[in-house]
C-alpha positions in Angstrom: 145.9 -3.1 101.5 148.5 -5.2 99.7 145.7 -7.2 98.1 143.9 -4.1 97.0 147.2 -2.8 95.4 147.7 -6.0 93.5 144.1 -5.9 92.2 144.4 -2.3 91.1 147.7 -3.0 89.4 146.2 -5.9 87.4 143.2 -3.7 86.5 145.6 -1.0 85.3 147.5 -3.4 83.1 144.4 -4.9 81.5 142.7 -1.5 81.1 145.8 -0.3 79.2 145.7 -3.4 76.9 142.0 -3.0 76.3 142.4 0.7 75.5 145.2 0.0 73.0 143.2 -2.7 71.3 140.0 -0.7 71.0 141.5 2.6 69.9 143.9 1.0 67.4 141.0 -1.1 66.0 138.9 2.1 65.5 141.8 3.9 63.9 142.6 1.0 61.5 139.0 0.3 60.5 137.3 3.7 60.6 139.5 6.8 61.1 142.4 6.3 58.8 140.4 4.9 55.8 137.9 7.8 56.2 140.8 10.3 56.4 142.4 8.8 53.3 139.1 9.1 51.4 138.6 12.7 52.5 142.2 13.6 51.5 141.6 12.0 48.0 138.3 13.8 47.6 139.9 17.2 48.6 142.8 16.6 46.2 140.4 16.0 43.3 138.4 19.1 44.2 141.5 21.3 44.3 142.6 20.0 40.9 139.2 20.9 39.5 138.8 24.2 41.3 142.0 26.2 42.1 140.0 28.4 44.5 138.7 25.5 46.5 139.5 25.7 50.2 139.6 22.2 51.9 137.5 21.9 55.0 139.0 20.7 58.3 137.5 17.3 58.9 137.7 15.6 62.3 139.0 12.4 60.9 141.8 14.2 59.2 142.7 16.1 62.4 142.9 12.9 64.5 144.4 10.5 62.0 148.1 10.6 63.0 149.9 8.3 65.5 150.4 11.0 68.1 146.6 11.6 68.4 146.0 7.8 68.6 148.5 7.6 71.5 146.8 10.5 73.2 143.4 8.8 73.0 144.8 5.6 74.3 146.2 7.4 77.3 142.9 9.2 77.8 140.9 6.0 77.9 143.5 4.4 80.1 143.3 7.3 82.6 139.5 7.2 82.5 139.6 3.5 83.3 141.9 4.1 86.3 139.8 6.9 87.5 136.6 4.9 87.0 138.0 2.1 89.2 138.9 4.6 91.9 135.5 6.3 91.7 133.9 2.9 92.1 136.0 2.3 95.2 135.0 5.7 96.6 131.3 4.8 96.0 131.7 1.8 98.1 133.4 3.8 100.8 130.6 6.4 100.8 127.9 3.8 101.0 129.2 2.9 104.4 128.7 6.4 105.6 124.9 5.9 105.2 124.9 3.0 107.6 125.1 3.1 111.4 128.0 0.7 112.0 128.0 1.4 115.8 124.4 1.9 117.0 124.7 4.1 120.1 121.5 5.6 121.4 121.5 9.3 122.4 122.5 9.8 126.0 124.5 6.5 126.1 128.2 6.9 127.0 130.9 4.5 125.9 133.5 3.8 128.6 137.0 2.4 127.9 135.9 -1.0 129.1 133.0 -1.1 126.6 135.2 -0.7 123.5 135.8 -4.4 123.1 132.0 -5.0 122.8 131.7 -2.4 120.1 134.8 -3.6 118.3 133.2 -7.0 117.9 130.4 -5.4 115.8 133.1 -4.1 113.4 134.8 -7.5 113.3 131.5 -9.1 112.3 131.6 -7.1 109.0 132.6 -8.9 105.8 136.4 -8.8 105.2 135.9 -6.6 102.1 134.1 -4.0 104.2 136.6 -4.1 107.1 139.3 -3.0 104.8 137.5 0.2 103.9 138.3 3.6 105.5 135.4 4.0 107.9 135.6 0.6 109.7 139.4 1.0 110.0 139.0 4.5 111.5 136.3 3.3 113.9 138.5 0.3 115.0 141.5 2.5 115.5 139.5 4.9 117.6 138.1 2.2 119.8 141.4 0.6 120.3 143.1 3.9 121.2 140.2 4.8 123.6 140.4 1.3 125.2 144.1 1.7 125.7 144.3 5.3 126.9 140.9 6.2 128.1 141.6 9.7 126.8 139.0 11.3 124.4 141.4 14.0 123.2 143.9 11.3 122.3 141.3 9.5 120.3 140.4 12.6 118.4 144.0 13.3 117.6 144.6 9.7 116.5 141.6 9.8 114.2 142.7 13.1 112.7 146.2 11.7 112.0 144.8 8.5 110.5 142.5 10.5 108.1 145.3 12.9 107.2 147.4 9.8 106.3 144.6 8.4 104.3 144.1 11.7 102.4 147.9 11.7 101.5 147.6 8.0 100.3 144.6 8.8 98.1 146.5 11.8 96.7 149.6 9.7 96.0 147.5 7.1 94.2 146.6 9.7 91.6 150.3 10.0 90.6 149.8 7.7 87.6 146.8 9.7 86.3 148.8 12.9 86.8 151.7 11.4 84.9 149.3 10.5 82.0 147.9 14.1 82.1 151.5 15.4 81.7 152.4 12.8 79.0 149.5 13.7 76.7 150.6 17.3 75.9 154.2 16.0 75.6 153.1 13.5 72.9 151.4 16.3 71.2 154.6 18.3 71.1 156.4 15.3 69.8 154.0 15.4 66.9 154.7 19.1 66.5 158.4 18.4 66.3 158.0 15.5 63.9 155.7 17.6 61.6 158.0 20.6 61.6 161.0 18.4 60.9 159.2 16.8 58.0 158.2 20.2 56.6 161.8 21.4 56.8 162.9 18.3 54.9 160.5 19.2 52.1 161.5 22.9 52.0 163.3 22.4 48.6 160.0 21.3 47.0 158.3 24.5 48.4 161.1 26.5 46.7 160.2 24.8 43.4 156.6 25.7 43.9 155.1 22.4 45.3 154.0 23.3 48.9 151.6 20.3 49.3 154.1 18.3 51.3 155.0 21.2 53.5 151.4 22.0 54.3 150.6 18.3 55.1 153.6 18.1 57.4 152.6 21.3 59.2 149.1 19.9 59.5 150.6 17.0 61.4 152.4 19.4 63.7 149.4 21.6 64.5 146.8 18.9 64.7 148.8 16.8 67.1 149.2 19.7 69.6 145.6 20.8 69.2 144.2 17.4 70.0 146.6 16.8 72.8 145.8 20.0 74.5 142.1 19.4 74.2 142.4 15.9 75.7 144.6 17.3 78.5 141.9 19.9 79.4 139.2 17.2 79.6 141.5 14.8 81.6 142.5 17.4 84.2 138.9 18.3 84.7 138.1 14.7 85.5 141.2 14.4 87.8 140.1 17.4 89.8 136.5 16.0 90.1 138.0 12.7 91.4 140.2 14.5 93.8 137.2 16.4 95.1 135.4 13.2 95.8 138.4 11.9 97.7 138.5 15.0 99.9 134.8 14.8 100.6 135.2 11.2 101.6 137.8 12.0 104.2 135.9 15.1 105.5 132.6 13.2 105.8 134.4 10.2 107.5 135.7 12.6 110.1 132.3 14.1 110.7 130.8 10.5 111.0 133.3 9.6 113.7 132.6 12.8 115.6 128.8 12.3 115.4 128.5 8.5 116.0 131.5 7.7 118.2 133.7 10.4 119.7 130.8 12.5 121.2 129.6 9.3 123.0 133.0 8.6 124.6 133.5 9.2 128.3 136.7 8.8 130.2 136.4 6.4 133.1 
């Protein structure tokens, strides 16, 4: 588990670095130059036609630093969730295999547990660290020590409940990112409103272009942040659903392929 934690931590660090590089490169080379060109085009159109109403272009809406930070956090969170989804896929693949082949009608006695445990020990180390082999090994060890089927069932339920809590706690970073994205949007709102207030004297003189641009920063940052937050929370709940299904299906697997075959001596 410690090795898995170290691998996941390194992956999170590198995924953040990659997200920063890619998003910033797209902003520098594509979005901000395109937004500047659109702004210049709209300025010329307004000078030529006083009744011209500028269109809301996507590049203009997402051009500011707060929106860039929100997209960085979104892709970072998607990278973390993608890694966890890949791990869940490996866990679920084991549920399709019969790790302890026990024929119908055969009963496992406490003295037989060591023989079945050897089959689990023969698995590759990477597979032995997964949830299903760990739960099977724990159940066999408990049955070999106590010979009590009810005790095995309680032990398995406790282990799976602990695993469910662990999986839930590992989503804390993603949940923090989902909280941070709207907060960054609100920071953009405060920055835009503050800049608009600083240009209030120009509005009194009749020049409202600076005020409207600053208010655009305020509203655009909140708009994008809330949209990204909605998408991210949907993905978080889908990942959480996969985790809950894994724990539930693992418990059913243990009941069907192991616990119902146990027989106290």
